[in-house]
C-alpha positions in Angstrom: 46.4 69.2 89.0 48.4 70.0 85.8 51.4 68.0 85.0 54.6 70.0 85.6 56.4 69.1 82.4 58.2 71.0 79.8 55.1 71.9 77.8 53.4 73.3 81.0 56.5 75.3 81.8 56.5 76.9 78.3 52.9 77.8 78.5 53.2 79.2 82.0 56.2 81.4 81.0 54.6 82.6 77.8 51.3 83.6 79.4 52.9 85.1 82.4 55.4 87.0 80.2 52.4 88.5 78.3 50.8 89.7 81.5 54.1 90.9 83.0 54.9 93.0 79.9 51.4 94.5 79.9 52.0 95.8 83.5 55.6 96.8 82.8 54.4 99.0 79.9 52.0 100.9 82.2 54.1 102.3 85.1 52.1 105.5 85.2 48.5 104.3 84.6 47.6 104.6 88.3 48.9 106.7 91.1 49.2 105.2 94.6 47.9 106.9 97.7 48.2 105.9 101.4 45.6 106.9 103.9 46.4 108.1 107.3 45.5 104.8 108.9 47.7 103.0 106.4 50.6 105.3 107.2 50.1 104.7 111.0 50.0 100.9 110.4 53.2 101.0 108.3 55.0 102.8 111.2 54.4 99.8 113.4 56.4 97.6 111.0 58.8 100.3 109.9 62.6 99.8 109.7 62.8 102.8 111.9 62.7 101.0 115.2 61.3 102.2 118.6 60.2 105.6 117.3 57.0 107.5 117.6 54.8 107.5 114.4 54.9 111.2 114.3 58.6 111.2 113.8 58.6 108.7 110.9 58.4 110.7 107.8 56.4 109.6 104.8 56.6 110.8 101.2 53.6 112.7 100.0 52.6 111.9 96.4 52.7 114.7 93.8 50.8 115.1 90.5 53.1 113.6 87.9 50.9 112.9 84.9 49.4 109.6 86.0 46.4 108.4 83.9 44.2 107.7 86.9 44.9 109.8 90.0 41.4 109.9 91.6 40.6 106.9 93.9 36.9 107.6 93.5 37.1 107.1 89.7 35.6 103.7 88.8 38.4 103.2 86.3 41.0 103.8 89.0 39.2 101.1 91.1 39.2 98.7 88.2 42.9 99.1 87.5 43.7 98.7 91.2 41.6 95.5 91.3 43.4 94.2 88.2 46.8 94.9 89.8 45.7 93.2 93.1 44.5 90.2 91.0 47.9 90.0 89.4 49.6 90.1 92.8 47.3 87.4 94.2 48.1 85.2 91.2 51.8 85.6 91.8 51.4 84.7 95.4 49.2 81.6 94.6 51.7 80.5 91.9 54.6 81.0 94.3 52.9 78.8 97.0 52.3 76.1 94.6 55.8 76.1 93.0 57.7 76.4 96.3 56.1 73.2 97.5 56.0 71.3 94.2 58.8 72.8 92.2 61.7 70.9 90.9 64.4 71.3 88.2 61.7 71.2 85.5 60.1 74.4 86.9 63.2 76.6 87.4 62.5 78.7 84.3 58.9 79.2 85.5 60.1 80.3 88.9 62.6 82.8 87.4 59.7 84.2 85.3 57.6 84.4 88.4 60.4 86.4 90.2 60.8 88.7 87.3 57.0 89.2 87.3 57.2 90.0 91.1 59.9 92.7 90.2 57.4 94.2 87.7 54.6 94.1 90.3 56.8 95.8 93.0 59.1 98.2 91.1 57.6 99.1 87.7 55.9 102.3 89.0 56.6 105.9 88.3 60.3 106.1 87.3 63.3 104.1 88.4 66.5 105.6 89.8 68.5 104.5 86.8 66.0 106.0 84.3 66.0 109.3 86.2 69.8 109.3 86.2 69.8 108.6 82.5 67.5 111.6 81.9 69.7 113.8 83.9 72.8 112.6 82.0 71.1 113.2 78.7 70.1 116.7 79.7 73.6 117.7 80.9 75.2 116.2 77.8 72.8 118.2 75.6 73.5 121.3 77.6 77.2 120.9 77.2 77.0 120.4 73.4 74.9 123.5 72.8 76.7 125.8 75.2 78.6 128.5 73.2 79.6 131.0 75.9 79.4 131.7 79.6 76.1 132.9 81.1 74.2 131.9 77.9 70.6 132.9 77.9 69.2 131.7 74.6 69.0 127.9 74.1 67.6 125.7 71.3 64.3 124.0 71.7 66.0 120.6 72.4 67.3 121.9 75.7 63.8 122.8 77.0 62.5 119.4 75.8 65.2 117.6 77.7 64.7 119.7 80.8 60.9 119.1 80.7 61.6 115.3 80.4 64.1 115.6 83.4 61.5 117.4 85.6 58.8 115.0 84.7 61.1 112.0 85.5 62.0 113.7 88.8 58.3 113.9 89.8 57.7 110.3 88.9 60.8 109.3 90.8 59.5 111.1 93.8 56.3 109.1 93.8 58.3 105.9 93.6 60.5 106.6 96.6 58.1 105.1 99.2 55.5 102.6 98.1 52.4 101.3 99.8 53.0 97.9 101.5 49.9 96.0 102.4 49.2 92.4 103.3 49.4 91.1 99.8 52.8 92.8 99.4 54.0 91.2 102.7 52.9 87.8 101.4 54.9 88.3 98.2 57.9 89.4 100.2 57.6 86.2 102.3 57.5 84.2 99.0 60.6 85.9 97.7 62.5 85.1 101.0 61.6 81.5 100.5 63.0 81.6 97.0 66.1 83.4 98.4 66.8 80.2 100.4 65.7 77.7 97.7 67.9 74.8 96.5 68.8 76.2 93.1 71.5 78.9 93.0 70.1 80.8 90.0 66.7 81.1 91.7 68.3 82.2 95.0 70.4 84.9 93.2 67.4 86.3 91.4 65.2 86.5 94.4 68.0 88.0 96.6 68.6 90.7 94.1 64.9 91.6 94.0 64.6 91.6 97.8 67.6 94.0 98.1 66.0 96.3 95.5 62.7 96.3 97.5 64.4 97.7 100.5 64.9 101.0 98.7 61.2 101.4 97.9 59.3 99.7 100.7 59.8 100.5 104.3 59.8 97.6 106.8 61.2 95.0 104.4 64.5 94.6 106.2 63.0 94.1 109.6 60.5 91.6 108.3 63.2 89.7 106.3 65.6 89.3 109.3 63.0 87.4 111.4 62.5 84.9 108.5 66.1 84.4 107.6 67.5 83.6 111.1 65.7 80.2 111.5 67.6 78.9 108.4 70.9 79.5 110.3 70.1 77.1 113.2 71.9 73.9 113.7 70.6 71.1 111.5 69.3 73.4 108.7 69.7 72.4 105.1 73.0 73.6 103.5 71.3 75.3 100.6 68.8 77.1 102.7 71.6 78.2 105.1 73.7 79.4 102.2 70.7 81.3 100.8 70.0 83.0 104.1 73.7 83.9 104.6 74.0 85.3 101.1 70.8 87.4 101.7 72.2 88.6 105.1 75.5 89.5 103.4 73.7 92.1 101.4 74.8 95.5 102.8 71.1 96.6 103.1 70.5 93.9 105.7 73.8 93.3 107.5 74.6 97.0 108.0 71.0 97.7 109.0 71.1 95.1 111.7 74.5 96.1 113.0 73.5 99.8 113.0 70.5 99.2 115.3 71.6 98.2 118.8 68.5 96.1 119.5 69.1 94.0 116.4 72.8 93.3 116.9 72.2 90.4 119.4 70.2 88.2 117.0 72.5 88.8 114.0 75.6 88.0 116.2 74.0 85.0 117.8 72.9 83.3 114.5 76.0 84.3 112.5 78.4 82.8 115.1 76.1 79.8 115.4 77.0 78.8 111.9 80.4 77.5 112.9 79.0 74.0 113.2 78.8 73.8 109.4 82.3 73.3 108.0 81.3 73.6 104.4 83.9 76.0 102.8 81.3 78.0 100.8 79.2 78.6 103.9 82.3 79.6 106.0 83.4 82.0 103.3 80.0 83.7 103.4 80.1 83.8 107.2 83.6 85.4 107.0 82.2 88.0 104.6 79.3 88.8 107.0 81.7 89.0 109.9 83.7 91.6 108.1 80.6 93.6 107.4 79.6 93.3 111.0 82.9 94.7 112.2 82.9 97.5 109.7 79.2 98.4 110.3 79.3 98.2 114.1 80.3 101.5 115.6 81.0 102.3 119.2 77.7 103.0 121.0 77.6 106.5 122.5 74.6 108.1 124.1 76.4 110.9 125.9 75.2 113.3 123.2 71.8 113.2 124.9 73.3 115.0 127.9 75.1 117.7 125.9 73.6 121.1 126.4 74.6 123.2 123.3 73.4 126.8 123.8 73.2 127.7 120.1 70.9 124.7 119.5 68.7 125.7 122.5 68.5 129.2 121.2 67.5 128.2 117.7 64.8 125.9 119.2 63.4 128.7 121.1 63.3 130.9 118.0 61.6 128.2 116.0 59.0 127.8 118.8 58.2 131.4 118.6 57.7 131.3 114.8 55.4 128.3 114.8 51.6 128.8 115.0 50.1 128.0 118.5 48.2 125.1 117.2 51.4 123.4 116.2 52.9 123.6 119.6 52.1 120.2 121.0 53.7 119.9 124.5 52.3 116.4 125.0 54.1 115.2 121.9 57.4 116.6 123.2 56.9 114.8 126.5 56.1 111.6 124.7 59.2 112.0 122.7 61.3 112.5 125.8 59.8 109.4 127.5 60.3 107.4 124.3 63.9 108.4 124.1 64.5 107.4 127.6 62.8 104.1 127.0 64.7 103.6 123.8 68.0 104.4 125.5 67.3 101.8 128.2 66.5 99.2 125.5 69.7 99.9 123.7 71.8 99.8 126.8 70.3 96.5 127.7 70.8 95.2 124.2 74.5 96.2 124.3 75.0 94.5 127.6 73.4 91.3 126.2 75.6 91.5 123.1 78.7 91.9 125.3 77.8 88.9 127.4 77.1 86.9 124.3 80.4 87.8 122.7 82.3 87.0 125.9 80.5 83.6 126.0 81.4 82.9 122.4 85.0 84.1 122.7 85.7 82.2 125.9 84.2 78.9 124.7 87.0 76.5 123.9 84.9 75.1 121.0 84.9 78.4 119.2 87.0 78.5 116.0 89.8 81.0 116.1 88.3 82.9 113.1 85.1 83.5 115.1 87.2 84.4 118.2 89.0 87.1 116.3 85.7 88.6 115.1 84.3 88.4 118.6 87.3 90.3 120.1 87.1 93.0 117.4 83.4 93.5 118.3 84.3 93.5 122.0 86.9 96.2 121.2 84.1 98.3 119.7 82.0 97.8 122.8 84.7 99.6 124.9 82.8 102.9 125.3 83.6 106.3 126.5 80.1 107.0 127.9 79.9 103.8 129.9 82.3 102.2 132.3 83.9 99.0 131.3 82.6 95.8 132.8 85.1 93.8 134.8 84.6 90.5 132.9 85.0 92.5 129.7 88.4 93.9 130.6 89.6 90.6 132.1 89.0 88.8 128.9 90.7 91.5 126.9 93.7 91.5 129.2 94.2 87.7 129.1 94.1 87.8 125.3 97.1 90.2 125.2 99.3 87.1 125.6 97.2 84.8 123.5 98.9 82.3 121.1 97.3 83.8 118.0 99.0 87.0 116.9 95.7 88.6 115.6 94.1 87.9 118.9 97.0 89.7 120.7 96.8 92.6 118.3 93.1 93.3 118.8 93.3 92.7 122.5 96.1 95.1 122.9 94.2 97.7 120.9 91.2 97.2 123.1 93.2 97.5 126.3 94.7 100.7 125.1 91.3 102.0 124.3 89.9 101.0 127.7 92.8 102.8 129.4 92.3 105.9 127.3 88.6 106.1 128.2 89.2 105.6 131.9 91.6 108.6 131.8 89.0 110.5 129.8 86.2 109.8 132.2 88.4 110.8 135.1 89.6 114.1 133.6 86.5 115.4 131.7 84.3 117.8 133.5 81.2 117.7 131.3 79.3 115.5 128.8 80.5 117.9 126.1 84.2 117.1 126.9 83.4 113.4 126.7 81.5 113.7 123.5 84.2 115.7 121.8 87.0 113.8 123.4 88.5 116.8 125.3 91.0 115.5 127.8 91.9 117.9 130.6 95.3 117.2 132.1 95.4 118.9 135.6 99.1 119.7 135.0 98.5 121.5 131.6 98.5 125.2 131.4 97.8 127.3 128.2 98.9 130.9 128.1 99.7 133.7 125.7 103.4 134.2 125.1 104.5 137.4 126.9 106.5 139.9 124.7 107.7 137.5 122.0 111.2 138.2 120.6 114.2 136.5 119.1 115.9 136.7 122.4 112.9 135.0 124.0 113.2 132.2 121.4 116.9 131.8 122.2 116.3 131.6 125.9 113.5 129.2 125.4 115.6 126.8 123.4 118.6 127.1 125.7 116.4 126.2 128.7 116.0 122.6 127.4 119.6 122.0 128.3 118.6 121.6 131.9 118.8 120.8 134.7 115.2 121.5 135.8 114.5 123.7 138.8 111.8 121.5 140.4 110.5 124.0 142.9 109.9 126.5 140.1 108.5 123.8 137.8 105.8 123.0 140.3 104.8 126.6 140.5 105.2 127.7 136.9 104.6 125.6 133.7 108.0 125.1 132.2 107.8 121.6 130.7 106.8 121.5 127.0 106.2 118.2 125.2 104.7 119.1 121.9 105.9 122.3 120.3 103.0 124.2 118.7 104.7 127.4 117.8 107.9 129.4 118.2 110.3 129.0 115.3 108.2 131.4 113.1 105.8 133.2 115.4 104.8 132.9 119.0 101.2 132.8 120.1 99.6 130.5 122.6 101.7 127.9 124.4 100.7 124.7 126.2 103.1 123.7 129.0 103.0 121.4 132.0 103.7 121.7 135.7 106.0 119.1 137.3 104.0 116.5 139.2 103.8 116.5 143.0 106.6 114.6 144.8 104.3 112.0 146.4 100.7 112.7 145.3 99.3 111.0 142.2 98.4 113.3 139.4 95.2 111.5 138.3 94.2 109.2 141.1 91.6 108.5 142.3 90.4 107.3 138.9 86.8 107.5 137.7 84.8 105.7 140.5 82.5 104.0 138.0 85.6 102.4 136.5 86.9 101.0 139.7 85.8 97.3 139.0 87.6 97.4 135.6 90.7 98.9 137.2 90.7 96.3 140.0 90.3 93.6 137.4 93.4 95.0 135.6 95.4 95.0 138.8 94.4 91.4 139.6 95.8 90.2 136.3 98.7 92.7 135.6 99.8 92.8 139.2 101.7 89.6 139.0 105.1 88.8 137.4 103.6 85.8 135.7 101.4 88.0 133.5 104.4 90.0 132.3 106.4 86.9 131.7 103.7 85.6 129.4 103.5 88.9 127.7 107.3 89.2 127.3 107.4 85.7 125.8 105.4 87.0 122.9 107.2 90.3 122.7 110.5 88.5 122.3 109.4 85.8 120.0 111.2 85.5 116.7 109.7 87.7 114.0 110.6 90.0 111.2 110.5 93.2 113.3 113.9 95.1 113.4 112.5 97.9 115.6 110.2 98.1 118.6 106.6 97.4 117.9 104.6 100.5 118.8 101.5 98.5 119.7 103.4 96.5 122.3 104.9 99.6 123.7 101.6 101.5 123.9 99.9 98.5 125.6 102.5 98.4 128.3 102.3 102.2 128.6 98.6 102.2 129.1 98.8 99.7 132.0 101.7 101.6 133.6 99.7 104.8 133.5 96.8 103.2 135.3 98.7 101.2 137.9 101.5 103.8 138.4 104.4 102.7 140.6 102.6 99.6 141.8 103.5 97.9 138.5 107.2 98.5 138.8 108.1 95.8 141.3 106.4 93.1 139.2 107.8 94.4 135.9 111.4 95.0 137.0 112.5 91.3 137.2 111.1 90.6 133.8 112.9 93.5 132.2 116.2 92.6 133.9 116.0 89.1 132.7 115.5 90.2 129.1 118.3 92.8 129.3 120.8 90.2 130.4 120.0 88.1 127.3 121.8 89.6 124.2 119.6 87.7 121.7 118.1 90.1 119.2 114.5 89.2 119.9 115.0 89.3 123.7 116.5 92.7 123.3 113.5 93.9 121.3 111.2 92.6 124.1 113.3 94.5 126.7 113.1 97.7 124.6 109.4 97.5 124.3 108.8 96.9 128.0 111.3 99.7 128.9 109.8 102.1 126.5 106.3 101.5 127.9 107.5 101.8 131.4 109.4 105.0 130.9 106.8 106.5 128.7 104.0 105.7 131.1 105.8 107.1 134.1 105.8 110.7 132.7 103.1 111.9 135.2 104.1 109.7 138.1 104.9 111.5 141.4 108.5 112.7 141.1 109.7 110.6 144.0 108.4 107.5 142.1 110.1 108.7 138.9 113.4 109.2 140.9 113.3 105.6 142.1 112.6 104.4 138.6 115.6 106.4 137.2 117.8 105.4 140.1 117.3 101.8 139.0 117.6 102.4 135.2 120.5 104.9 135.0 123.2 102.5 136.1 122.0 100.1 133.5 122.4 102.5 130.6 126.0 101.4 130.0 124.7 97.9 129.5 121.4 98.6 127.8 122.7 101.2 125.3 126.3 100.2 125.5 127.6 96.6 125.6 124.2 95.1 124.7 123.9 96.9 121.4 125.1 95.0 118.4 124.7 95.4 114.7 121.4 93.4 114.7 119.9 95.4 117.7 121.0 98.9 116.7 117.7 99.8 115.0 115.8 98.3 117.9 117.4 100.6 120.6 117.3 103.5 118.2 113.5 103.1 117.9 113.4 102.9 121.7 115.2 106.2 122.0 112.9 107.8 119.3 109.8 106.7 121.3 111.2 108.0 124.6 112.3 111.4 123.2 109.8 112.3 120.5 107.2 115.0 121.6 108.7 115.1 125.0 110.6 117.7 127.0 114.2 116.4 127.3 114.2 117.4 131.0 111.7 114.7 131.8 114.3 112.1 130.9 117.4 114.1 132.0 119.5 111.1 133.0 119.1 109.5 129.5 119.8 112.7 127.7 122.9 113.4 129.8 124.2 109.9 129.1 123.7 110.3 125.3 125.4 113.7 125.3 128.3 112.5 127.3 128.9 109.3 125.3 128.3 111.1 122.0 130.9 113.8 122.6 133.5 111.4 124.0 133.3 108.7 121.3 136.6 107.8 119.6 136.0 108.1 115.8 139.4 106.7 114.9 139.2 103.5 116.9 140.0 100.2 115.2 136.4 99.2 115.3 133.9 101.4 113.5 130.8 100.1 115.4 131.1 102.3 118.5 131.2 105.6 116.6 128.5 104.3 114.2 126.3 103.4 117.2 126.7 106.7 119.0 126.3 108.8 115.8 123.2 106.8 115.0 121.8 107.4 118.5 122.6 111.1 118.3 121.0 111.5 114.9 117.9 109.8 116.4 118.0 112.2 119.3 118.2 115.2 116.9 115.3 114.0 114.8 113.2 113.3 117.9 113.9 116.5 119.9 113.9 118.8 116.9 114.5 122.4 118.0 114.9 121.3 121.5 118.3 119.8 120.6 119.6 123.4 120.2 121.6 123.5 123.5 123.9 120.7 122.4 124.0 121.4 118.7 127.2 123.6 118.6 129.3 121.1 120.5 128.3 118.2 118.3 128.7 120.3 115.1 132.3 121.2 116.1 133.0 117.5 116.9 131.6 116.2 113.6 133.4 118.8 111.5 136.6 117.9 113.3 136.1 114.3 112.1 135.9 115.2 108.4 138.8 112.8 107.7 137.2 109.8 109.4 138.2 106.6 107.6 134.9 104.8 108.3 132.5 105.5 105.4 129.4 104.4 107.4 130.3 106.8 110.2 130.5 109.7 107.8 127.1 108.8 106.3 125.5 109.0 109.7 127.4 112.2 110.4 126.0 113.6 107.2 122.5 112.9 108.3 123.2 114.6 111.6 124.7 117.7 110.0 121.7 118.0 107.7 119.5 117.7 110.8 121.5 120.5 112.5 120.6 122.8 109.6 116.9 122.0 110.0 116.9 122.8 113.7 119.0 125.9 113.2 116.7 127.3 110.5 115.1 130.6 111.6 113.1 133.1 109.6 114.2 136.7 110.3 111.3 139.0 110.8 112.1 141.9 113.2 109.7 140.2 115.7 108.4 136.6 115.8 104.8 137.8 115.5 102.4 136.7 112.8 101.3 140.2 111.9 104.9 141.5 111.7 106.0 138.5 109.6 103.2 139.0 107.1 103.8 142.7 106.8 107.5 142.4 106.3 107.1 139.7 103.7 105.3 142.3 101.6 107.5 145.3 102.4 111.0 144.1 102.6 113.2 144.2 99.4 113.0 141.1 97.1 116.6 140.2 97.9 116.1 140.3 101.6 116.2 136.7 102.9 113.3 136.9 105.4 112.8 133.1 105.4 116.4 132.5 106.3 117.0 130.2 103.4 120.4 131.5 102.5 121.8 130.4 105.9 125.3 129.5 106.7 125.2 127.7 110.0 128.5 125.9 109.5 129.9 128.0 106.6 133.0 129.1 108.6 134.0 125.5 109.2 133.6 124.7 105.5 135.6 127.7 104.4 138.4 126.7 106.8 138.4 123.3 105.3 138.3 124.6 101.7 141.4 126.6 102.4 143.3 123.5 103.4 142.3 121.6 100.2 145.2 122.9 97.9 147.9 121.7 100.3 146.1 118.3 100.8 145.8 118.0 97.0 149.5 118.4 96.5 150.2 115.5 98.9 147.8 113.0 97.4 149.0 109.4 97.5 149.9 107.9 94.1 148.0 105.3 92.0 145.7 102.9 93.7 146.3 104.5 97.1 144.8 107.8 96.0 141.3 107.1 97.4 142.9 106.8 100.9 144.4 110.2 100.7 143.2 112.8 103.2 142.2 115.1 100.3 140.0 112.5 98.7 138.3 111.5 101.9 137.6 115.0 103.0 136.1 116.2 99.7 134.0 113.0 99.5 132.9 113.3 103.1 131.9 117.0 102.6 129.7 116.0 99.7 128.2 113.2 101.8 127.6 115.5 104.8 125.8 118.1 102.7 123.7 115.4 101.0 124.1 117.3 97.7 125.9 114.8 95.5 122.7 113.2 94.2 121.1 114.5 91.1 117.7 113.5 92.5 118.0 116.0 95.3 117.5 119.1 93.2 115.7 120.9 96.0 118.5 120.3 98.4 121.0 121.5 95.9 118.9 124.7 95.5 118.9 125.2 99.2 122.7 124.6 99.6 124.2 127.1 97.2 125.8 128.8 100.2 127.9 125.7 100.8 128.3 124.6 97.2 129.8 127.8 95.7 133.0 127.8 97.9 133.5 124.1 96.9 133.2 124.7 93.2 136.9 125.1 92.4 137.7 121.8 94.1 134.7 120.1 92.5 136.0 121.1 89.0 139.4 119.6 89.9 137.9 116.5 91.5 135.7 115.8 88.5 138.9 115.3 86.4 140.5 112.8 88.7 141.5 109.6 86.9 142.4 107.6 89.9 139.3 108.0 92.1 136.1 107.1 90.2 133.8 107.6 93.1 134.9 111.1 93.9 135.0 112.1 90.2 131.5 110.7 89.6 130.0 112.4 92.7 131.6 115.7 91.7 130.5 115.5 88.1 127.0 114.6 89.2 126.7 117.6 91.4 128.1 119.9 88.7 125.5 118.6 86.3 122.7 118.9 88.7 123.7 122.4 89.6 122.9 123.5 86.1 119.3 122.2 86.5 118.2 124.5 89.3 117.7 128.2 89.5 120.0 129.7 92.1 118.9 132.5 94.4 119.3 135.9 92.8 121.9 136.9 95.3 124.0 133.8 94.7 124.1 134.0 90.9 126.9 136.5 90.6 129.0 134.5 93.0 128.4 131.4 91.1 129.4 133.0 87.8 132.4 134.6 89.3 133.8 131.2 90.4 133.2 129.8 86.9 134.9 132.8 85.3 138.0 132.4 87.5 138.1 128.7 86.8 138.0 129.2 83.0 140.6 132.0 83.0 143.1 130.6 85.5 142.8 126.9 85.6 146.1 125.4 84.2 144.2 122.3 83.0 142.7 122.7 79.6 140.3 119.8 80.4 138.8 121.8 83.3 138.5 124.9 81.1 136.9 122.9 78.4 134.4 121.1 80.7 133.5 124.3 82.5 132.3 126.0 79.3 129.2 123.8 78.9 128.2 124.6 82.4 128.5 128.3 81.7 126.5 127.8 78.5 123.6 126.0 80.2 123.5 128.5 83.0 123.4 131.4 80.5 120.6 130.0 78.4 118.5 128.7 81.4 118.9 131.7 83.6 119.0 134.4 80.8 116.0 136.3 82.3 117.7 136.9 85.6 121.3 137.6 84.4 122.2 141.3 84.4 123.5 143.1 81.4 126.8 143.6 83.2 127.1 139.9 83.7 126.3 139.2 80.1 129.2 141.4 79.0 131.5 139.6 81.4 130.4 136.2 79.9 131.2 137.5 76.4 134.6 138.7 77.6 135.4 135.3 79.0 134.2 133.6 75.8 136.3 136.1 73.7 139.4 135.0 75.7 138.5 131.3 75.1 138.4 131.9 71.4 142.1 132.6 71.5 143.0 129.7 73.8 146.0 127.7 72.9 144.0 124.4 73.0 141.7 123.8 70.0 139.1 121.9 72.1 138.6 125.0 74.3 138.3 127.3 71.2 135.8 125.0 69.6 133.5 124.9 72.6 133.7 128.6 73.1 132.9 129.2 69.4 129.9 126.9 69.7 128.6 128.9 72.6 129.3 132.3 71.1 127.6 131.3 67.8 124.4 130.6 69.8 124.2 133.9 71.6 123.2 136.0 68.6 119.7 137.3 67.6 118.9 139.0 64.3 115.9 140.9 63.2 114.0 137.7 62.5 114.9 135.6 65.5 117.8 133.3 66.3 121.1 133.9 64.4 124.5 132.0 64.3 128.1 133.3 64.0 130.3 131.6 61.4 134.0 131.9 60.5 133.4 131.2 56.8 130.3 131.3 54.6 130.1 130.4 50.8 127.8 131.3 48.0 127.2 134.8 49.2 127.8 138.4 48.0 128.6 141.2 50.4 127.1 144.7 50.2 128.5 148.1 51.0 129.9 148.7 54.6 127.8 150.8 57.0 127.9 151.7 60.8 125.1 150.1 62.9 124.4 150.5 66.6 123.6 147.1 68.1 122.9 145.9 71.6 126.6 145.1 72.0 127.8 148.4 70.7 128.7 150.2 67.4 129.9 148.0 64.6 130.8 148.4 60.9 128.9 145.7 59.0 128.0 144.7 55.4 124.8 142.8 54.5 125.3 139.4 52.8 122.9 137.9 50.3 122.5 134.6 48.4 124.3 134.6 45.0 121.4 132.7 43.5 118.2 134.3 44.8 119.5 137.5 46.1 117.7 137.3 49.5 119.6 139.0 52.4 120.7 136.3 54.8 122.6 138.3 57.5 125.7 140.4 57.7 129.5 140.4 58.0 131.4 142.2 60.8 134.1 144.5 59.4 134.9 146.3 62.5 133.9 146.3 66.2 134.5 149.5 68.1 134.2 147.9 71.6 137.3 146.0 72.6 135.2 143.1 74.1 133.5 142.6 70.7 136.5 142.6 68.4 136.5 138.8 68.2 133.6 139.2 65.7 135.7 141.0 63.1 135.8 139.1 59.8 133.1 136.7 60.9 129.5 136.3 59.5 126.0 136.2 61.0 123.3 134.1 59.3 119.7 134.4 60.5 118.1 131.0 60.9 114.6 132.0 59.7 116.0 133.4 56.4 117.7 130.1 55.4 115.9 127.6 53.3 116.7 124.0 52.4 116.8 123.6 48.6 116.9 120.5 46.4 120.3 120.0 44.6 
């Protein structure tokens, strides 16, 4: 035996490199073929498991310019034998080195693995080479393209295209390679190198094994069986690490998790690695676990039962088109039998996986990281097409109050999923409904809206004010939880009947799910379960609102157990309610939200008993118990109870909120009570949306009456509420709320017709009344430092806050609120000049500045300019007149295309008056604006009082856009070029301010060196 020293290694690498390069240089010397027997044999070891050979496709080779493509050719036989000899040498060398190799042979092993890559993959064309050819072709095409639909191309394009087509044919031949016994032996060798003691060798071999899976069928299945033994307890650390890294390759892990019959072994051996505490190994296990969870999807075989008529029809048509010799009824029967067999195998495998995961998860020796992965996989095994096993649901339910937060999180998600599927299995009427997750509520009715009209919309919205006629609601669907249409157009509606007084809406539940439901009742039917759960709900954490997962978990159990759950849950809730600690209040809110939300479809007698218990507690729960730190908690509780729900379902709660909200004292010494109720009402508005319409007028009147409230935080919440009133009051105005009518009238109505209802004025009357009071309030402002406490200052500031329009970042809201802003403009100009109230002055100036940055509606532009004209002409303050001119200037130049000629003349009249103002600052600003309004024959022109170094020509009358004028051309005294003209006389009275002034055209002026 040769000595394995450095010289031997150099010789081995050099000689093998020569042979390897020779084969690498000849990827197209010989074309591979697979006989029918070889194809059938490969199906037995295919990665496509449990399938008939006839249904495992194979790639047929195509002529691609190989040198030898005839197997009967002696040269073909000689090249094939040479390649086989190369493969046998690699296998022999691998066997020797894997047993005798050490650190002195690492380079030789790496060369051996590279040679194996050449043996396996240097054939035809690789994916990367084909992509490179395609990229080169497209690049050349882009460079030579001169115009669209080009027909004539240079020769280089056709050469590139021929290369691409040839590469595509070669790539086709390399998609599926022949795998014989020699190839299997080499794969086994590579798997050994993948688990060897040296990391560089392992990485090289693992990379090659992964590449082989894309060219050779059956590699993944063969590899898994050889990798698992290295994960058993007592295995060498390096070999375990190599096996784990190989399994962590997506081609292996996702393959195993995607095939139900392979999941058991991967799960068993992966979880079995927890005995090894080495960090590098545990990190790799964690990575595999993540891939397992992401690659493991919910098994569902219900699609096999779905009868889809279009598919059946197309199958029949295809059968008619096929030749009679191709119609093999025996193959179809074999396929059906095999599918049944495969389905049974997969069901059995999933049951084994479930039992294995439960065993692992319930074992006290299992590390918490593995327990989390186990429960995530168990959650995936909650299936819609198969009833939940009792042991499965028992474990999930017990983990909803586990010590580890992640365990609780995934357990709650699993319980919610289980409850959802039980309801689905109960209500669905066919496999199609289950496959497409179509839940049929026996109380839901869908119908076409009869005779839609605006009156119908008004009556519909008013009906939410209650009370509910129960006898009628059991006969006709009147309850509507989710609004699908109505504000714009009416079409189909989905509404609900009121449940029966005593009979359950859904029970009895799906009979196959009875063991799981009984298991839930055994655990959740005792107060001790809810006490444990409430302990975790009310533990100290960072949440300032109710946790929706906790609420949904409670709701799912309440829906299944119905009123039976109330007696065991009530004492736990009452105990939490009595404790005013923030965390205890959050726990109470979550339990209450789940209880009230889950009782929606209880029999009405049971709902009445629930509300009879809860209604007297409202004064405590939403009254005395609510403090600053629990306000957001109970607000989120209300949001959950009211959102997407007909308010008549929770009538006692709505009545309490409306009563307290309308009777709150806004001027009490403590601001918290009005803050709390305003916050709750705002939540109610946002949750109910249009369904809050019956109570909107009363609250709108109340909030406008509190415009002078001294509590800033109260006014900010009121501002949010008023903004929400506008949202729910918004109505487009087609003649009929029908889609076809709306579309037609959008095209036929005049442009200034506000069909979308954007120029609304839902509380304009209240604003105008308030604006009329501002002059008197302004006269009575308090002096000095007390000024911000004046009623005038508070009311103006509060109006800005209510409209949410005093923020320059809200340009869209400013654009939508011109109806409210324009009446306020005179006061805003005055408020912006206040020297003793910085906040009000700053907000007013911010709004005025932002107002210049948006385009007003066409119908509002004249009103806006009229207010500016009146302010400039009649304001006694020269500062206001001076500061209003820049706003007029910006509006003029930004909105010039939409300003009418009549309005332009009025602007010029105002500026003319300003030019004779007694205050020089006003005159200067007006002059600047006037000088920028002119256009000459060559573009922009400017008006000047005095110009030097010019000569004037003879006077002449000229008709200009602003009327008839007597003018004289002016020219440069040096070069004689005409620069503009001088106004001698203006015949229009509004233009006489120009007389004696000069126009210079900007494009005729040139800078000259002195």
